[in-house]
C-alpha positions in Angstrom: -16.5 5.6 5.7 -13.4 4.0 4.7 -13.1 5.3 1.5 -13.3 9.0 2.2 -10.9 8.8 5.4 -8.0 8.2 6.4 -6.6 6.6 9.7 -4.2 9.5 10.8 -1.0 7.9 12.5 0.9 10.8 14.9 4.0 10.7 16.8 1.5 12.1 20.0 -1.8 10.3 19.9 -2.9 6.8 19.0 -4.3 6.6 15.2 -7.7 8.3 14.7 -9.8 8.5 12.2 -9.4 11.7 9.9 -10.4 13.5 6.6 -7.5 15.2 4.8 -8.6 19.4 3.7 -5.2 21.0 2.8 -1.6 20.6 2.4 0.9 23.5 2.6 3.9 25.2 4.3 2.0 25.3 7.7 1.1 21.4 7.8 -1.3 19.5 7.4 -4.8 21.0 7.4 -7.5 18.2 8.6 -11.0 17.9 10.3 -10.7 14.9 13.0 -13.9 13.7 15.3 -13.2 16.0 18.2 -11.1 19.1 17.4 -12.9 19.6 14.2 -10.5 21.5 11.6 -6.9 21.1 12.7 -3.4 22.2 11.3 -0.4 19.4 12.2 3.0 20.3 11.6 4.7 17.8 8.9 7.2 17.1 12.0 4.4 15.5 13.7 3.1 13.3 11.4 4.1 9.7 10.7 1.3 8.7 8.0 -2.1 9.2 6.6 -3.2 5.7 5.3 -6.7 4.0 4.3 -7.9 0.8 6.2 -8.1 -1.0 3.0 -6.2 -3.5 1.2 -3.6 -2.1 -1.4 -4.1 -3.3 -4.9 -2.6 -6.9 -5.7 0.2 -6.2 -7.7 0.6 -9.6 -8.8 0.4 -10.1 -12.3 1.2 -6.4 -13.5 3.3 -4.8 -15.3 6.0 -2.9 -12.7 9.5 -1.7 -11.8 10.7 -1.5 -8.8 13.8 0.5 -7.1 16.3 -0.2 -4.3 14.4 2.4 -2.3 11.2 0.6 -2.5 9.7 2.9 -5.0 7.2 1.3 -7.6 6.4 2.3 -11.2 3.5 0.5 -13.4 2.7 1.5 -16.9 5.2 -0.2 -20.0 8.9 -0.2 -20.4 10.3 1.8 -23.5 13.1 0.2 -25.3 16.2 2.7 -24.9 19.7 2.3 -26.3 21.4 3.8 -23.5 23.3 1.5 -21.2 22.9 3.9 -18.2 19.2 4.6 -17.3 15.6 2.9 -18.4 12.5 4.8 -19.9 9.1 4.1 -18.8 5.9 5.4 -19.7 4.0 6.0 -16.5 0.2 6.3 -17.0 -0.1 9.2 -14.8 3.3 10.8 -14.6 4.6 10.6 -18.0 7.8 9.6 -19.2 10.1 8.5 -16.5 14.1 8.3 -16.8 15.3 5.5 -14.2 19.3 5.6 -13.6 20.0 1.2 -13.6 22.0 0.9 -10.3 18.6 2.5 -9.0 16.4 -0.5 -10.3 15.9 -3.2 -8.0 13.3 -5.7 -10.6 11.5 -4.9 -13.4 8.4 -7.1 -13.9 7.4 -7.3 -18.0 5.1 -10.2 -17.9 4.3 -11.0 -14.4 2.3 -14.0 -13.2 -0.3 -14.1 -10.9 0.8 -17.4 -9.7 2.3 -16.9 -6.0 4.9 -19.0 -6.0 8.2 -16.9 -4.7 11.2 -16.5 -6.4 14.0 -15.5 -4.3 16.5 -13.4 -6.4 20.3 -13.7 -6.3 22.6 -12.0 -3.6 25.8 -12.2 -5.9 24.0 -11.6 -9.7 21.6 -10.2 -12.0 19.0 -12.9 -12.9 16.8 -12.8 -15.7 13.6 -14.9 -14.7 12.2 -16.3 -18.1 8.3 -17.0 -18.9 9.1 -20.8 -19.1 10.5 -20.9 -15.5 14.1 -20.9 -16.4 16.4 -18.3 -14.2 19.3 -16.9 -16.5 22.4 -15.7 -13.7 25.4 -13.2 -14.7 25.8 -9.3 -15.6 23.3 -7.5 -16.9 24.8 -5.2 -19.7 21.4 -2.7 -20.4 17.8 -3.5 -20.6 17.5 -2.0 -24.6 15.1 -4.6 -26.2 16.5 -7.3 -26.8 18.2 -7.5 -23.3 22.2 -8.4 -23.1 23.2 -10.5 -20.2 26.6 -12.3 -19.7 26.6 -15.6 -18.0 29.7 -17.8 -17.1 29.3 -21.5 -18.7 32.3 -23.7 -18.0 34.6 -20.7 -17.2 33.6 -18.8 -20.6 31.7 -15.5 -20.7 29.1 -15.7 -23.5 26.7 -12.9 -24.3 22.8 -14.4 -24.5 20.2 -11.8 -26.0 16.8 -11.9 -24.3 13.3 -10.5 -26.4 11.3 -8.6 -23.7 8.6 -11.2 -24.8 10.5 -14.3 -23.7 11.0 -12.2 -19.9 8.8 -12.6 -16.6 11.0 -10.2 -14.7 14.7 -9.2 -14.5 16.4 -8.7 -11.0 19.6 -6.4 -10.5 21.8 -7.6 -7.4 22.6 -5.1 -4.4 22.3 -3.1 -1.3 18.7 -1.8 -0.9 18.7 1.8 0.3 16.1 3.4 2.8 13.0 5.1 1.4 12.8 8.7 0.6 10.0 11.1 2.6 7.4 12.6 1.8 6.2 8.9 0.1 2.9 8.8 -1.7 1.4 5.4 -2.1 -1.1 5.4 -4.5 -4.4 3.6 -5.0 -3.1 1.9 -9.0 0.2 -0.2 -7.2 2.7 3.1 -8.0 4.9 4.0 -4.8 6.4 7.3 -5.0 8.6 9.7 -3.1 9.2 13.5 -3.7 11.5 16.1 -2.2 8.3 18.1 -1.4 4.0 17.4 -2.0 2.4 20.1 -4.0 -1.3 19.9 -4.1 -2.5 22.1 -6.9 -6.4 23.0 -7.0 -9.0 20.8 -7.0 -6.2 18.6 -5.5 -3.9 17.6 -8.4 -0.3 16.5 -7.5 2.3 18.2 -9.3 3.9 15.4 -10.4 6.7 17.0 -12.7 8.6 17.2 -8.8 9.5 14.0 -9.1 13.1 13.8 -9.6 12.7 11.1 -12.0 10.3 12.7 -14.0 11.7 13.2 -17.7 11.7 16.8 -18.1 12.7 16.4 -22.2 9.2 15.1 -22.6 5.4 16.4 -22.4 4.0 15.5 -18.9 0.5 13.9 -18.6 -2.6 16.5 -18.7 -4.0 14.0 -16.0 -2.1 13.8 -12.9 -3.2 11.7 -10.1 -5.3 13.0 -7.5 -6.0 12.8 -4.0 -8.7 10.4 -4.6 -6.1 8.2 -5.8 -3.8 8.4 -3.0 -3.7 5.1 -0.4 -1.6 6.5 1.9 0.6 9.5 2.5 4.0 9.3 4.8 6.0 11.7 6.2 9.7 11.9 7.3 8.5 11.4 11.0 9.9 9.9 13.9 11.1 6.3 12.9 8.4 3.0 13.5 8.8 -0.1 13.1 5.5 -2.3 12.7 4.8 -5.5 14.6 3.2 -6.4 11.8 6.7 -6.8 10.2 8.1 -8.9 13.0 8.2 -12.6 14.1 8.1 -13.4 17.6 10.9 -14.3 19.0 9.6 -17.2 20.6 6.1 -18.3 21.5 4.2 -20.0 24.5 1.0 -22.3 24.9 0.0 -24.3 27.3 -0.5 -28.5 26.0 -4.2 -28.2 26.4 -4.3 -25.5 23.2 -5.4 -27.3 20.1 -5.1 -24.4 17.7 -2.7 -21.5 16.6 -2.7 -18.8 18.9 -1.3 -16.3 16.2 0.0 -13.5 15.4 -2.0 -13.1 12.3 -2.0 -10.1 10.2 -5.3 -9.0 8.9 -3.9 -7.2 5.9 -0.8 -8.5 4.7 -0.2 -5.8 2.4 -0.5 -2.8 5.1 1.6 0.9 4.2 4.5 0.3 6.2 3.7 -2.6 7.9 0.5 -1.4 10.0 -1.7 -4.3 9.7 -4.0 -5.2 13.0 -2.6 -8.1 14.6 -5.1 -10.7 15.4 -3.3 -13.3 18.8 -5.2 -15.8 20.9 -4.9 -17.2 24.2 -4.2 -18.3 26.0 -0.5 -17.7 24.8 3.0 -16.0 25.9 4.2 -14.0 22.9 8.2 -12.8 22.9 9.6 -10.2 20.2 13.0 -8.8 20.2 12.5 -4.7 20.5 14.2 -2.7 17.2 17.7 -1.5 17.7 16.7 2.3 18.1 13.1 1.6 19.3 11.9 2.8 23.1 8.2 3.1 23.1 5.7 0.5 22.1 2.1 1.7 21.2 -1.3 0.5 20.2 -5.2 0.1 20.8 -6.0 -3.6 21.7 -9.7 -5.1 21.7 -11.9 -7.8 21.7 -13.7 -7.9 18.1 -17.6 -8.0 18.5 -17.5 -11.4 18.0 -15.9 -12.1 21.0 -17.3 -10.1 23.6 -20.3 -12.1 25.1 -17.7 -14.4 26.8 -14.3 -13.4 26.3 -12.7 -12.3 29.2 -9.0 -12.2 29.5 -6.4 -10.5 30.9 -3.0 -8.9 29.2 0.3 -8.7 30.7 3.0 -6.4 28.6 6.7 -6.9 30.0 10.2 -5.7 29.0 12.9 -7.7 29.6 10.8 -10.0 32.1 9.8 -6.7 34.4 5.7 -6.0 34.1 4.4 -2.8 32.9 1.5 -3.0 32.3 -1.4 -5.3 33.1 -5.5 -4.7 31.1 -8.9 -6.6 31.6 -10.3 -6.6 28.3 -14.8 -7.9 28.8 -17.8 -7.1 27.2 -18.0 -4.3 29.6 -14.3 -2.8 29.0 -13.2 -5.0 24.9 -10.4 -2.0 24.5 -7.8 -0.1 25.9 -4.7 2.0 24.8 -1.2 1.0 25.3 1.5 3.3 25.3 4.6 2.0 27.1 8.4 2.8 27.7 10.6 0.3 26.3 13.5 0.1 27.9 15.2 -3.2 27.3 15.9 -5.9 24.7 12.4 -8.3 24.6 9.1 -7.0 24.8 6.5 -9.7 26.4 3.0 -10.3 25.8 1.0 -12.5 27.6 -3.1 -13.6 27.3 -4.1 -15.2 30.2 -7.7 -16.6 30.7 -10.2 -15.1 32.5 -13.3 -15.6 34.7 -15.0 -17.7 31.3 -12.4 -20.0 31.2 -10.3 -19.8 27.5 -13.4 -19.1 25.8 -13.5 -16.3 22.9 -10.4 -14.9 23.9 -9.2 -13.7 20.7 -7.8 -9.9 20.6 -7.1 -7.6 17.8 -4.0 -5.2 18.5 -4.6 -2.2 16.1 -1.5 -0.2 14.4 1.1 -1.8 16.9 4.3 -0.2 16.8 7.7 0.1 18.1 8.7 3.9 17.9 11.4 6.2 18.7 9.8 9.0 20.5 8.9 10.2 24.2 5.9 8.4 25.8 2.8 10.8 25.4 1.1 12.3 28.3 -1.5 13.2 26.7 
């Protein structure tokens, strides 16, 4: 059912599967497995997301903005030094100011080796692996970049066919919502979302859409949507944070995790796998006052798995649960009134056997703990 359903994350309840059936001024119309047809106000929604991995963009031509938006499609040469033109297969022609651009991947490689851009200069990564650093003067073809060689400024012209990617330095900016992650790899924010008849998205509403050019006759539909994020209470997914420290007994011979099951997950909301006995410490992000997750024994662990899990904040225990085959899951929704969240996985009656658990949609939140 994952292809037809979204997981629905709200301020009020633990994530649950739902079918999206409408979107309008009153909120989001869904069919959930318990209540049936309900309408949820926008300000209670965090994100809809399909519980499947996103497309791998490492080998795709694309442009990324400093606020995290991503547009696939082909770049269009322009004489303007102030903007970049791009033809998107569903949005049509886009006109993008240079100061919004983080990177443009013209001939990207599927090589997984990471390239770390400079924080102090623009850079051009050539297809042979060489890097030019300096000041990019515009994104026309060829691209001109000012470089400093032995104290002398020199302008170098580089044709697009020699370029793997370009990277423009500058501070990143926060994401704007509502935001849609599409199944083709596009990530786009809209002032408002408008779905027309038969669930076609009105792409003319995107602020970068070029009004001087005709729009595509085939806009994206809801079937192409991987996730929709809303401007709701801020969250920080545990999948985006590394533990500040991990403690394991000397007898443990394998790594305890945490391991993200889906590194591509929208907003970092990947299931996290941890194995005990072990103790994990996470620093609580600024502004967060709540931790929520469903913790579960995988089906393969339920025959012998038996463990106790303790949740503490600044060393003070807030919650303790016991997982085993007859009670393989538990919902956690607790106040985090301190600086360090500690999760201890302690062996149960069967010793440290099959004590791997999965934290589903683990996140820090900034909102009151639900009493429902």
